[in-house]
Backbone as CSV, one residue per row, in Angstrom:
resi,resn,N_x,N_y,N_z,CA_x,CA_y,CA_z,C_x,C_y,C_z
1,GLU,0.833,-1.185,0.000,0.000,0.000,0.000,0.875,1.245,0.000
2,SER,0.320,2.349,-0.435,1.039,3.623,-0.398,0.856,4.279,0.967
3,VAL,1.963,4.692,1.556,1.941,5.375,2.847,2.700,6.687,2.701
4,ALA,2.043,7.789,3.045,2.707,9.099,3.069,3.458,9.188,4.401
5,LEU,4.762,8.946,4.353,5.554,8.893,5.589,5.493,10.195,6.377
6,ASP,5.586,11.322,5.688,5.573,12.602,6.390,4.266,12.783,7.158
7,ASP,3.148,12.461,6.540,1.851,12.587,7.216,1.725,11.586,8.363
8,LYS,2.196,10.360,8.144,2.120,9.322,9.181,2.925,9.729,10.403
9,ILE,4.116,10.289,10.206,4.962,10.705,11.326,4.290,11.836,12.102
10,LYS,3.782,12.827,11.398,3.111,13.948,12.071,1.892,13.470,12.851
11,GLN,1.124,12.561,12.261,-0.064,12.013,12.925,0.335,11.282,14.213
12,LEU,1.349,10.425,14.133,1.775,9.662,15.300,2.350,10.566,16.392
13,CYS,3.100,11.588,15.989,3.638,12.532,16.977,2.503,13.204,17.742
14,ALA,1.460,13.607,17.025,0.311,14.253,17.667,-0.414,13.274,18.585
15,GLU,-0.622,12.051,18.124,-1.330,11.047,18.924,-0.566,10.670,20.184
16,LEU,0.759,10.647,20.113,1.578,10.209,21.243,2.050,11.360,22.128
17,ASN,1.664,12.569,21.792,2.113,13.751,22.523,1.774,13.694,24.017
18,TYR,0.711,12.985,24.380,0.321,12.872,25.788,1.439,12.261,26.639
19,LEU,2.334,11.492,26.025,3.443,10.880,26.759,4.450,11.914,27.251
20,LEU,4.357,13.129,26.712,5.286,14.192,27.093,4.688,15.145,28.136
21,ASN,3.450,14.888,28.556,2.822,15.736,29.572,3.697,15.794,30.815
22,ALA,3.852,16.990,31.369,4.632,17.235,32.586,6.125,16.984,32.386
23,LYS,6.571,16.912,31.138,7.998,16.761,30.849,8.464,18.001,30.098
24,ASN,9.725,18.344,30.288,10.323,19.463,29.574,11.087,18.907,28.371
25,VAL,10.316,18.533,27.336,10.903,17.892,26.158,10.521,18.693,24.917
26,GLU,11.521,19.062,24.139,11.305,19.736,22.866,11.285,18.675,21.770
27,VAL,10.248,18.712,20.934,10.144,17.781,19.815,10.373,18.549,18.523
28,ILE,11.311,18.064,17.734,11.597,18.649,16.423,11.241,17.594,15.381
29,VAL,10.317,17.930,14.506,9.915,17.010,13.442,10.310,17.648,12.116
30,ASP,11.203,16.988,11.396,11.743,17.486,10.132,11.403,16.462,9.048
31,THR,10.337,16.744,8.283,9.891,15.780,7.273,9.829,16.436,5.905
32,GLN,9.722,15.592,4.885,9.499,16.044,3.519,8.477,15.101,2.894
33,GLU,7.752,15.599,1.925,6.749,14.753,1.268,7.397,13.511,0.705
34,CYS,6.823,12.376,1.048,7.336,11.110,0.519,6.287,10.032,0.722
35,THR,5.987,9.342,-0.344,5.080,8.200,-0.281,5.868,6.950,-0.612
36,VAL,5.749,5.946,0.244,6.440,4.678,0.027,5.410,3.566,-0.132
37,ARG,5.786,2.533,-0.851,4.914,1.362,-1.013,5.397,0.292,-0.042
38,VAL,4.637,0.148,1.036,4.997,-0.796,2.100,3.729,-1.431,2.658
39,ALA,3.922,-2.399,3.528,2.805,-2.943,4.290,2.421,-1.857,5.305
40,ALA,1.277,-1.225,5.097,0.895,-0.043,5.877,0.821,-0.318,7.378
41,THR,0.243,-1.439,7.758,0.106,-1.751,9.181,1.468,-1.967,9.816
42,ALA,2.339,-2.666,9.131,3.685,-2.909,9.652,4.443,-1.594,9.812
43,CYS,4.351,-0.719,8.842,5.001,0.587,8.898,4.462,1.389,10.077
44,HIS,3.151,1.377,10.257,2.512,2.108,11.360,3.004,1.596,12.715
45,ILE,3.050,0.287,12.871,3.484,-0.295,14.143,4.926,0.085,14.452
46,VAL,5.802,-0.018,13.454,7.217,0.296,13.669,7.389,1.767,14.059
47,LEU,6.814,2.671,13.276,6.961,4.100,13.585,6.349,4.450,14.934
48,SER,5.177,3.919,15.204,4.507,4.193,16.468,5.355,3.740,17.651
49,ASN,5.892,2.541,17.575,6.700,2.024,18.676,7.997,2.798,18.863
50,LEU,8.650,3.187,17.769,9.913,3.920,17.891,9.688,5.330,18.440
51,ILE,8.648,5.995,17.981,8.346,7.339,18.496,7.904,7.249,19.954
52,ARG,7.044,6.286,20.256,6.583,6.097,21.640,7.774,5.876,22.566
53,ASN,8.690,5.039,22.150,9.857,4.740,22.973,10.692,5.999,23.224
54,ALA,10.909,6.787,22.192,11.683,8.021,22.353,10.975,8.972,23.322
55,TYR,9.663,9.119,23.187,8.892,9.997,24.070,8.932,9.497,25.510
56,GLN,8.794,8.197,25.704,8.755,7.647,27.060,10.095,7.764,27.774
57,HIS,11.187,7.654,27.036,12.501,7.588,27.676,13.268,8.905,27.646
58,THR,12.595,9.981,27.303,13.201,11.305,27.402,12.443,12.061,28.479
59,GLN,13.127,12.353,29.566,12.479,13.034,30.694,12.568,14.545,30.557
60,SER,13.708,15.020,30.095,13.937,16.447,29.890,15.006,16.564,28.819
61,GLY,14.651,17.158,27.708,15.630,17.256,26.627,14.961,17.422,25.290
62,GLN,15.379,16.598,24.331,14.931,16.788,22.961,14.714,15.447,22.265
63,VAL,13.653,15.404,21.467,13.421,14.290,20.552,13.423,14.899,19.150
64,HIS,14.305,14.406,18.302,14.426,14.923,16.940,14.082,13.789,15.986
65,ILE,13.033,14.001,15.211,12.591,13.012,14.236,12.827,13.600,12.851
66,LYS,13.670,12.933,12.083,14.016,13.433,10.757,13.672,12.364,9.722
67,GLN,12.928,12.779,8.702,12.542,11.861,7.634,12.960,12.465,6.305
68,GLN,13.742,11.716,5.557,14.145,12.090,4.202,13.864,10.892,3.323
69,GLY,12.979,11.055,2.366,12.591,9.920,1.544,12.013,8.844,2.432
70,GLY,12.444,7.618,2.231,11.958,6.502,3.027,12.709,6.277,4.316
71,ARG,13.685,7.144,4.614,14.524,6.977,5.808,14.023,7.855,6.950
72,VAL,13.835,7.233,8.107,13.393,7.944,9.310,14.437,7.729,10.388
73,THR,14.919,8.828,10.965,15.895,8.768,12.044,15.304,9.462,13.262
74,ILE,15.393,8.795,14.398,14.870,9.346,15.651,16.015,9.402,16.643
75,LEU,16.266,10.582,17.148,17.302,10.805,18.159,16.629,11.393,19.371
76,ASN,16.862,10.793,20.526,16.366,11.422,21.739,17.506,11.595,22.715
77,SER,17.520,12.758,23.344,18.593,13.082,24.268,18.024,13.785,25.481
78,ASN,18.492,13.374,26.641,18.141,14.052,27.876,19.120,15.191,28.084
79,ASN,18.666,16.257,28.735,19.490,17.449,28.929,20.770,17.140,29.682
80,SER,21.826,17.828,29.249,23.096,17.860,29.972,23.736,19.193,29.623
81,ASP,25.024,19.299,29.755,25.700,20.570,29.494,25.797,20.907,28.018
82,ASN,25.713,19.930,27.154,25.901,20.155,25.720,24.626,19.863,24.946
83,ASN,24.511,20.409,23.748,23.379,20.133,22.863,23.686,18.944,21.977
84,ALA,22.656,18.259,21.533,22.830,17.101,20.660,23.324,17.541,19.292
85,GLU,24.213,16.760,18.743,24.712,17.008,17.388,24.018,16.023,16.462
86,PHE,22.791,16.336,16.090,21.978,15.399,15.323,22.574,15.139,13.947
87,GLU,22.978,16.183,13.248,23.451,16.014,11.878,24.675,15.115,11.808
88,ALA,25.514,15.175,12.832,26.720,14.356,12.839,26.418,12.906,13.225
89,GLY,25.211,12.686,13.741,24.836,11.336,14.123,25.313,10.946,15.499
90,THR,25.903,11.906,16.229,26.340,11.610,17.586,25.847,12.698,18.514
91,SER,26.000,12.450,19.774,25.502,13.394,20.767,26.486,13.477,21.914
92,GLN,26.588,14.635,22.501,27.420,14.815,23.680,26.572,14.727,24.945
93,THR,25.317,14.347,24.803,24.407,14.312,25.944,24.175,12.888,26.400
94,GLN,23.690,12.761,27.603,23.293,11.454,28.098,21.926,11.135,27.529
95,VAL,21.805,9.981,26.951,20.575,9.608,26.265,20.057,8.285,26.814
96,ALA,18.752,8.200,26.931,18.133,6.953,27.370,17.100,6.536,26.338
97,PHE,17.549,5.929,25.259,16.592,5.515,24.237,15.806,4.299,24.695
98,GLY,16.406,3.485,25.517,15.678,2.364,26.079,15.564,1.160,25.155
99,VAL,16.571,0.890,24.358,16.505,-0.271,23.476,16.402,-1.525,24.334
100,GLY,15.540,-2.402,23.909,15.336,-3.632,24.647,14.230,-3.520,25.678
101,TYR,13.718,-2.332,25.930,12.652,-2.139,26.892,11.331,-2.435,26.211
102,GLY,10.594,-3.335,26.766,9.227,-3.530,26.320,9.065,-4.387,25.078
103,LEU,7.861,-4.873,24.959,7.524,-5.727,23.830,7.403,-4.948,22.536
104,GLY,7.093,-3.644,22.618,6.928,-2.824,21.429,8.167,-2.799,20.561
105,LEU,9.329,-2.640,21.195,10.568,-2.609,20.416,10.924,-3.982,19.869
106,GLN,10.657,-5.015,20.647,10.925,-6.363,20.149,10.045,-6.661,18.938
107,LEU,8.783,-6.261,19.015,7.869,-6.442,17.891,8.350,-5.656,16.675
108,SER,8.773,-4.412,16.903,9.265,-3.580,15.800,10.456,-4.228,15.115
109,GLU,11.394,-4.731,15.896,12.582,-5.353,15.312,12.216,-6.598,14.509
110,LYS,11.244,-7.376,14.979,10.801,-8.561,14.225,10.145,-8.155,12.910
111,ILE,9.320,-7.107,12.952,8.657,-6.623,11.736,9.689,-6.112,10.739
112,ILE,10.656,-5.345,11.229,11.705,-4.798,10.362,12.482,-5.929,9.695
113,LYS,12.842,-6.950,10.466,13.562,-8.101,9.892,12.710,-8.828,8.864
114,ARG,11.438,-9.030,9.174,10.550,-9.760,8.267,10.436,-9.052,6.919
115,HIS,10.401,-7.704,6.945,10.256,-6.936,5.711,11.602,-6.552,5.097
116,ALA,12.679,-6.955,5.768,14.050,-6.696,5.310,14.320,-5.209,5.104
117,TRP,13.747,-4.370,5.991,14.018,-2.939,5.930,15.361,-2.665,6.589
118,PHE,16.027,-1.626,6.120,17.287,-1.198,6.735,16.985,-0.717,8.152
119,TYR,17.809,-1.132,9.096,17.610,-0.768,10.502,18.971,-0.596,11.146
120,GLU,19.166,0.511,11.815,20.464,0.783,12.424,20.279,1.531,13.734
121,ILE,21.016,1.097,14.723,21.046,1.777,16.010,22.458,2.310,16.176
122,THR,22.577,3.601,16.472,23.881,4.232,16.631,24.020,4.735,18.063
123,ASP,25.100,4.337,18.693,25.396,4.754,20.057,26.760,5.423,20.009
124,GLY,26.775,6.764,20.001,28.052,7.467,19.893,28.237,8.495,20.976
125,GLN,29.268,8.347,21.763,29.619,9.297,22.816,28.402,9.679,23.649
126,GLY,27.678,8.692,24.119,26.520,8.959,24.965,25.262,9.280,24.185
127,GLY,25.358,9.383,22.861,24.187,9.680,22.039,23.568,8.407,21.513
128,TYR,22.267,8.462,21.303,21.580,7.269,20.824,20.576,7.647,19.757
129,GLN,20.639,6.968,18.631,19.646,7.217,17.589,19.325,5.914,16.890
130,VAL,18.124,5.883,16.320,17.686,4.715,15.574,17.238,5.178,14.204
131,THR,17.599,4.393,13.188,17.247,4.711,11.812,16.582,3.492,11.189
132,VAL,15.482,3.750,10.492,14.832,2.711,9.700,14.578,3.281,8.324
133,ASP,14.853,2.494,7.303,14.627,2.943,5.933,13.662,1.969,5.273
134,PHE,12.503,2.479,4.914,11.452,1.654,4.344,11.653,1.368,2.856
135,GLU,12.634,2.002,2.246,12.904,1.790,0.815,14.188,1.022,0.574
136,LEU,15.088,1.043,1.529,16.397,0.400,1.373,16.386,-0.926,2.127
137,ASN,16.618,-2.009,1.441,16.662,-3.315,2.086,18.066,-3.610,2.562
138,LYS,18.135,-4.277,3.680,19.438,-4.628,4.247,19.728,-6.071,3.964
């Protein structure tokens, strides 16, 4: 099915915003128009779980969601003395992405493997980000 990734990300961010209540978290959503042909339900579950996880595990700081084409990168960082260096793919902040927490992430990883989507977790100098590409197979 055709899925407008930019619209799906914005919709999920709005739906999951309640997870940020009473938290000092800045959300940056950087998307561009892009429609991909994927299993719509699988795509929805993966994006929902990854965004939910970032929102749940950031107590005070920033969640940056960047989508270019079929690639979605989510970086979450808790506040410290330095700002996150999102473009470089690393962060000087302490981050709690929470990989391995909960069934949602385990389900997402199984779905990603089943569909052979590109999936990468980067842990650099205390920074944590996850990337999934719905167009690039690994």
